[in-house]
Structures are given as structure tokens and as C-alpha cells.
N, C-alpha and C positions, 0 to 999 in steps of 0.2 A: 502294374509293373510288367514290362515286356519280357517274355521268355525267349532266350536265344535258342537257335536250332542246336540239337545235341550233336556231339561228336562221340566216336566210339573208339576205344583202344582195346586190342585183343592180342593175346599171345597166339602165334601161329607156329607151324612146324619150322618156319624160316626166321622166327623172331617176332618182335612186336610190330603191329601195324595199326595206324590210326586211320579212321575213315569218317566221311561225313555223308549226309543224305544226298549230296549232289554227285557222288561217285568218286570223289578224290580220295587217294590213299597216300600215306607217307610212312616209310619205315622208320622205326625208333629203336634205339639201343643205348648202350652205355658209351662213355667217352672213349673206351678202348675198342669198340666195334667199328669195323671199316664200313663205309658206304651208308651210314645212317646218322641221324641227328640224335643227340642226347636230349632228355627233357629240358634241361637248363638252356641248351642251345635253341630249342624251340621257343622258350620264353623270350630269349633275346631276339629271335627272328620276329616274334609277334610284336614286340615293342617297335623294332625298326620298320617292319612292314606296315603296321598301323599308321605310323607317322608318314612314311613316304607315299603310301597310296592315298592319303588324305591331302598332303601338300600338293601333289601333282594336279588334281582337278581344280584346287583353289587357285593355283597360279595360272592354269589354263583358262579358267573363267575370267580372269583379269587380262587375258590376251597375251600371256607370256608362255611361250613354249620353251621348256628348258632343254637345251641340247644334250645335257648329261645330268642325270639325277640318280644318286645311289647313296646308301648309308652303310657305315660299319658300326657294329654294336659291340661294346665290351662291357665287362662287369668285374667288380671286385667283390670278394667275399668278406663278410663280417665274422663269420664262423664257418666251419666246414660244411654246414647244411643251411646257410642263410646268406643271401646276397646282400651287399651293402649298397653299392652305387652302380647303376646301369647308365652308360654313356652312349648317346647316339651322335655319331659324327657324320655330318653331311658331306658328301663329295658331289659338288654341283658345278656345272658350268652355266652361268647366267647369260641370258640374252641382253643385248644393249638396253632394252626397254625396262629391265628390272635391276634395281640397285641392290647391293648386298644388304643394306639396311632394311629395305622393303621385304626382301626374301626372309631375313631373320625375323621380321615382325610376323610374317605369315607362318613360318615354322614354329615360332613360339606360341602363336594362337592355336595352331593345330595341337601342339603338345599339351597345352593347358586346358583347352576347351573341347576338342573334337576327337582325340585319340582315346578310344575306350580302354585300350590296354595300358597305356601310360597312366591315365587317370585312375584306373582301378588299382594298379600297383602302388601309386602314391597315396591313395586313400586307405589302402589296407583291406581289400575285399575279403570278406569271410569265405572260407571254403568249408563246406559241410560234407560229411561222409554219410551215405545212405547204405547201411550194411544189411545183409540178409538176416532175417530173424530165425531163431531156432524153432 
């Protein structure tokens, strides 16, 4: 089993900050805080980003440079603390060399086989807590 590189979230005097071993940092807060992403927004970003950063190289490998490639991600809630459906809506301008059907085929393949985030959510990945011992 491959272990993913860890990320770290810490409360600082200015709020919560996430960081990785490559030096990236991201401010996190609640949905009422200005200038930060909420944890649920980060989950939606992860779904959209995973799909889009995988679609782009796959289309490029086939010789198709997309003039515009973006996604919008929305979600509905089943309960106050449980998401129901996450929807990724592509906003794409296709080159003449790529049909909408072929792009849809590539995007579906990415979603079902290559996007770790989407696949993990659909499968129901276990989340464990490692708590300090007394």
C-alpha cells in the first residue's frame, strides 16, 4: 500500500493554516470567515481539481489543447453534516479536433478510473483518528 505525503493543519494566532512538505500553505476557516476556504469547500475543490488536472494532460497527450478548461463544483446536503451529491460541471472550449462526445468519454474515464478524490468519496474511504494516549 502506498502512503501519501502528509499534510498538516494547525491553529495559529491568525486562524487555521494547512501546509504540506513542499512549502504550500492555505488559510482555512468557517463559512462565515472572510478570505478563507471552509473544510467542505476544500473537499469540493479537491474533487474538481483532481478531475481537471487529470483531464488536461490526457487531452494534451492526444494532441488536443483546450482553449478553456474550468470546472464549477456544487454539492447538496443529505443532513446538516453529511453531503449527498457532489456535481462537477465542466466549462470547456473544445478545439475543432476534439468532439464533445470524445471529451465526455475522457472526462468520464478520469472520474471513474483516475481521480483519487472522486473514487475515494464514491467508495467511502475510511477515516481513522489517531488520538494521544493518557
